[in-house]
C-alpha positions as CSV (number, residue, x, y, z in Angstrom):
1,Q,7.1,-15.5,-1.9
2,A,9.9,-14.3,-0.4
3,A,9.7,-15.0,3.4
4,D,13.2,-16.8,4.4
5,R,14.9,-13.3,2.9
6,Y,12.7,-10.7,4.9
7,Q,12.4,-9.2,8.0
8,A,10.7,-7.0,9.0
9,L,13.1,-5.6,11.9
10,P,12.3,-3.2,14.7
11,T,14.5,0.4,15.6
12,N,14.7,2.1,18.4
13,S,13.0,5.2,16.8
14,T,9.6,7.3,17.7
15,F,7.0,9.2,16.0
16,Y,4.8,11.4,17.4
17,F,2.8,14.7,17.4
18,F,5.0,18.1,19.3
19,F,2.5,20.6,20.9
20,A,3.7,24.1,20.9
21,V,2.8,24.4,24.4
22,N,4.1,28.3,24.4
23,Q,1.1,29.3,22.4
24,P,-2.4,28.3,22.2
25,P,-5.0,26.4,21.9
26,F,-1.8,23.9,22.9
27,D,-0.3,26.2,25.7
28,K,-3.8,24.3,27.9
29,L,-3.0,21.3,29.2
30,A,-6.7,19.8,27.8
31,A,-6.3,20.4,24.8
32,R,-3.2,18.6,24.4
33,Q,-4.8,15.6,25.6
34,A,-7.4,15.9,23.9
35,V,-5.5,14.8,20.9
36,Q,-3.8,11.9,22.6
37,A,-7.3,10.4,23.3
38,A,-8.6,11.0,19.8
39,L,-5.4,9.8,18.3
40,D,-5.7,6.3,16.5
41,D,-2.5,3.9,16.6
42,T,-3.4,1.8,14.7
43,A,-4.8,3.4,11.6
44,L,-1.3,5.6,11.6
45,S,0.2,1.9,11.5
46,R,-2.0,1.5,8.6
47,L,-0.7,4.9,7.2
48,D,3.3,3.4,7.5
49,S,2.0,-1.0,6.1
50,G,1.9,-1.9,9.7
51,F,5.6,-0.9,10.0
52,L,4.8,0.8,13.2
53,T,4.3,-0.8,16.7
54,P,2.0,1.4,18.5
55,D,2.6,2.9,21.8
56,C,2.2,6.4,23.4
57,H,5.9,6.7,24.8
58,L,8.8,8.8,24.0
59,I,11.2,6.5,25.1
60,P,11.2,2.9,22.6
61,P,10.8,-0.8,24.2
62,G,14.7,-1.6,23.2
63,I,16.4,1.0,25.4
64,P,16.0,1.0,29.3
65,G,13.2,2.6,29.8
66,G,10.9,1.7,27.6
67,G,7.4,1.7,28.6
68,N,4.1,-0.9,28.0
69,P,1.7,-0.3,25.8
70,A,-0.3,-1.4,28.2
71,T,0.2,1.6,30.1
72,C,-0.9,4.8,28.3
73,P,-3.6,6.7,30.0
74,F,-5.6,8.1,27.5
75,H,-6.0,6.0,24.6
76,N,-4.6,2.2,24.2
77,P,-2.8,2.3,21.6
78,A,-3.7,-0.5,20.0
79,G,-7.6,-0.5,20.6
80,P,-10.5,2.5,19.4
81,P,-9.7,6.6,19.6
82,N,-12.0,8.4,22.5
83,L,-13.1,10.9,20.3
84,A,-16.1,11.7,22.7
85,E,-13.9,11.9,25.8
86,A,-11.4,14.5,23.2
87,Q,-15.1,16.6,22.3
88,K,-15.7,17.5,26.1
89,L,-11.8,18.0,26.7
90,V,-11.5,20.5,23.6
91,A,-14.5,22.4,25.4
92,Q,-13.6,22.3,28.4
93,S,-10.4,23.9,26.9
94,G,-12.1,26.9,26.1
95,D,-10.7,26.7,22.7
96,K,-13.2,24.7,20.8
97,G,-13.3,25.8,17.4
98,A,-10.2,27.4,18.1
99,A,-7.5,27.5,14.2
100,V,-4.6,25.7,14.0
101,T,-1.9,25.3,11.6
102,V,-0.7,21.5,11.7
103,W,3.1,21.2,10.7
104,G,4.2,18.2,8.6
105,E,7.2,16.8,5.9
106,E,5.9,16.2,1.8
107,R,7.2,12.9,1.3
108,T,5.2,9.5,2.2
109,P,3.4,8.3,4.7
110,R,4.8,11.5,6.9
111,R,2.0,13.3,4.8
112,Q,-0.3,11.2,5.2
113,Y,-0.2,11.8,9.0
114,I,-0.4,15.0,8.9
115,D,-3.8,13.9,6.5
116,Y,-4.3,12.1,9.5
117,L,-4.1,14.7,12.1
118,T,-5.4,17.6,10.5
119,D,-8.6,15.6,9.8
120,L,-8.3,14.3,13.0
121,L,-8.7,17.6,15.2
122,N,-11.4,18.7,12.7
123,K,-14.0,16.3,14.2
124,I,-12.8,16.7,17.7
125,G,-13.7,20.6,17.6
126,F,-10.8,22.8,16.2
127,K,-10.5,24.3,12.8
128,A,-7.2,22.8,11.3
129,T,-5.2,23.6,8.2
130,E,-2.3,21.9,6.5
131,K,1.3,24.0,6.7
132,I,3.7,21.1,4.3
133,I,7.4,21.8,4.1
134,T,9.7,20.2,1.9
135,S,11.0,17.3,3.9
136,Q,15.0,19.1,2.9
137,T,14.0,21.9,5.1
138,Y,11.1,20.9,7.7
139,F,13.1,20.5,10.2
140,Q,15.0,23.3,9.8
141,V,11.8,25.3,9.5
142,I,10.0,24.4,12.4
143,G,12.9,24.4,14.3
144,N,13.2,28.0,13.5
145,A,11.8,30.3,16.7
146,K,10.2,32.5,14.2
147,T,7.9,29.8,12.7
148,K,6.8,29.5,15.9
149,P,4.8,26.5,14.8
150,Q,1.8,25.4,17.3
151,I,1.9,21.2,16.0
152,G,3.7,18.9,14.1
153,F,5.3,15.5,13.2
154,A,8.4,15.0,14.6
155,D,10.3,11.8,15.2
156,W,13.5,10.5,16.4
157,V,15.5,7.6,15.6
158,Q,18.2,6.8,18.5
159,D,21.4,8.4,17.7
160,F,23.4,5.8,20.8
161,P,21.4,3.2,22.8
162,N,20.3,5.2,26.1
163,P,17.2,7.0,27.0
164,D,18.6,10.8,27.1
165,D,18.5,10.1,23.3
166,F,15.0,10.8,23.8
167,V,14.4,12.8,26.3
168,Q,16.3,15.5,25.9
169,L,14.7,16.7,23.3
170,F,12.3,18.2,25.3
171,N,14.7,20.0,28.0
172,S,14.9,23.5,28.1
173,A,18.9,23.3,26.6
174,S,17.6,21.7,23.3
175,I,15.4,25.0,23.1
176,L,17.5,27.3,20.5
177,P,17.3,30.6,18.2
178,E,17.7,27.7,14.6
179,N,17.1,24.4,14.5
180,S,15.9,23.7,17.7
181,E,15.3,19.9,18.6
182,N,12.7,21.5,21.2
183,Y,10.0,21.8,18.8
184,G,7.2,22.2,21.2
185,Y,9.3,24.8,23.2
186,V,8.7,22.7,26.5
187,K,10.1,24.5,29.9
188,D,9.5,22.2,33.0
189,P,12.2,22.5,35.7
190,H,11.0,18.4,37.2
191,V,12.1,17.8,33.6
192,D,15.3,19.6,33.8
193,S,17.0,18.0,36.9
194,T,15.9,14.8,36.7
195,E,17.5,14.6,33.1
196,A,19.9,16.7,34.2
197,H,20.8,13.8,36.8
198,L,19.6,10.8,35.1
199,S,21.8,11.2,32.5
200,S,25.0,12.3,34.2
201,L,24.5,8.5,35.9
202,P,27.3,5.8,34.7
203,A,26.2,3.5,32.3
204,A,26.9,0.8,34.2
205,Q,23.9,2.2,36.1
206,L,21.5,2.6,33.1
207,N,19.7,-0.4,34.0
208,S,18.7,0.3,37.8
209,A,18.0,3.9,36.6
210,A,15.4,2.6,33.9
211,P,12.6,3.1,35.9
212,S,13.0,6.9,36.7
213,W,13.2,6.8,33.0
214,Q,10.5,5.5,32.4
215,G,8.6,7.9,35.2
216,L,10.4,11.0,33.2
217,D,8.6,9.9,30.1
218,N,5.2,9.3,31.8
219,Y,5.1,12.7,33.0
220,M,5.4,13.6,30.0
221,I,3.2,11.7,28.8
222,A,0.4,13.1,31.5
223,K,1.4,17.0,31.0
224,G,0.8,16.3,26.9
225,Y,4.3,17.2,25.9
226,Y,3.3,15.3,23.0
227,A,2.1,12.6,21.6
228,A,3.9,9.8,20.6
229,Y,1.5,6.5,18.6
230,G,4.3,4.1,18.1
231,H,8.6,3.1,17.1
232,E,9.1,1.7,13.2
233,K,10.2,-0.9,11.9
234,F,12.8,-1.7,9.0
235,P,12.9,-4.5,6.6
236,K,15.3,-6.5,6.3
237,F,14.9,-7.7,2.7
238,Y,17.1,-9.6,0.6
239,S,18.6,-11.3,-2.4
240,N,17.9,-14.6,-2.9
241,R,21.9,-15.1,-3.2
242,L,22.7,-13.7,-0.3
243,N,23.5,-15.5,3.4
244,F,20.5,-13.9,5.1
245,G,21.4,-15.5,8.2
246,A,24.4,-13.6,8.3
247,G,23.3,-10.3,7.6
248,I,23.1,-7.4,10.2
249,L,20.5,-4.4,9.7
250,S,21.6,-2.2,12.5
251,V,18.8,-0.1,13.9
252,E,21.0,3.2,13.8
253,Y,23.4,2.7,10.9
254,Q,20.8,-0.1,9.0
255,T,23.0,-2.0,6.6
256,D,25.8,-3.2,7.1
257,L,27.6,-4.5,3.8
258,T,30.8,-5.3,6.1
259,S,28.4,-8.3,7.3
260,L,26.5,-8.8,3.8
261,A,28.1,-12.1,2.0
262,L,26.8,-14.5,-0.3
263,K,25.8,-17.9,-0.2
């Protein structure tokens, strides 16, 4: 009914589940890969009313270094999950039946993502329960070293249009006693050194460095440092009194109020 004043616009954002690589059971690569193989990205997108574009990559497609969903190694983001392979990997990890606490936010649809993940972990061989935190304090809680979360919800929306804005979440310098953004405590010398080199390049070299950023993203996917499942769209929806074409929806700041104009 409002097709002329509504549009879902892609943003440079990534939604993912983090793994605590420093504690059982996700200190095992096979356990992390099991979750990657079992994810149904299209089901997760439905929980967000279709606003998530399925993908396994950390770097979104809107900035240099963004990957192609067709290259995802453990499951096809547009296809069905591989539950049989996931169950096999859990058994291979030696942690079948391990207790897992899944951390998440209370608000919709983030709570539903955790409902989905908890059910999935139980299907592939873990014994999972949820720990839901109020959205106002969630990231402070999981970013506190004393919390020691095993697995849970995380997301990142662009602060600046550079792949380092996303990759820096997984360098060891992002591990802090409080307000850590490296929720899984990933410490990988290859990630640290590659990120440090690429982030030091001048902006004029950003496009030429895109394959290197993409290679680092693919490396971290193979290591199971995260299970990304999509990039979100924002709704641009205006009154019929406004000039829809003139209005700007920023990928970072959302509605630019200075661009709004009456017809």
